[in-house]
Every structure is written in structure tokens, then in C-alpha cells.
N, C-alpha and C positions, 0 to 999 in steps of 0.2 A: 068758974072755968077760965083758964088762961087763954088769952087771945093769941091766935096763930099768926105768924108773919106770912105775908104773901109770897115772899121769895123762897122760903125753905119748907113751909108747911109745919114748922115747929113753933112751939110757944117761945116767947121771948126768953123766958127762964131756961128752957131747954137749949136754946141757941147759945145763951151766955155760958151755960155749963159745958156745952160742946167745945166752944172756943177756949175756955179756961183749961179744960182737960187737954186739948190739943197743945196749948202753949206749955203746959206742965210737962207733957211727954216730950215735946221738942227740946225744951230746956235740958231735960235729962239726957237726951240723945246728944245734944251739943256738948254737954259735960263729958260724956263718955268718949266722944270723938277727940276732945282735947286730951283726955287721958291716953288714948291710943296714940296720938301724935307725940306725946312725951315719951312713950315707950319706944316708938320708932326712932326718935331722935337719939335716945340713949344708946340704942343698938347701933345706929350709924356711927356715933362717936366712938364706940368700942371698936368697930371695924377700922375706922380712920386711925385710931391709936395703934392698933395691931399692925396695920400696913406701914405706918411710920417706923415702928420698931423693926420691921423687916426691911427697912431701907427704901421703901417706895416713896417717891416724891410726887405726892398727889397734885401739888400746884403745877408741876411740870406736865403731868398727865392732862390736867384741865386746860393749860395753855395750848398744848398740842391739839386737843380736841377742838378748841375754839378756832385754831388756825385751819384745821381741816373741815370746819363747819359740821362736825359730827357731834351728836349728843354724848356727854360723858358716859352715859350708860352703855353706849355702843363700844366705846374705847375700852371699857373695863371688862368686856366679855371675853 
């Protein structure tokens, strides 16, 4: 019979399995988050390009927002 640890009440093997499984799940979640960030970045770049084609000077918008101490998200609304 496996000896249980005082802290968790699980055997050492169960505890090791639990932590390995948790790390595996978290690694997959981190990978998915990275993929989601790439998609968001691509979409943002598409919108930036479209605004430039329409003649919007985003750098000017950012500079104005910084002068007014407002976040750029508020300026673009």
C-alpha cells in the first residue's frame, strides 16, 4: 500500500500524477492563449491597414490621446 502524504492525504504517486496532469493542462492552455493572441494581433493589423487606406493617421490619433491623457480606446470610440 502506498504511503499517504500528511499534507494532501494522497499517496506520493497520486500527488505526482496530479501535478503532472495539472502542468500538462496548463501548458495546453498557455499554447491556446498564444494562438488566440496571434489571431487578435492579425485582426488588429488588418484594421490598422484598413484605416491607413482610408486616410486615418493613427500616429496622430495616438499623439493626441497622449496629450489629452486619454486612453486610445476612448479616442477611437
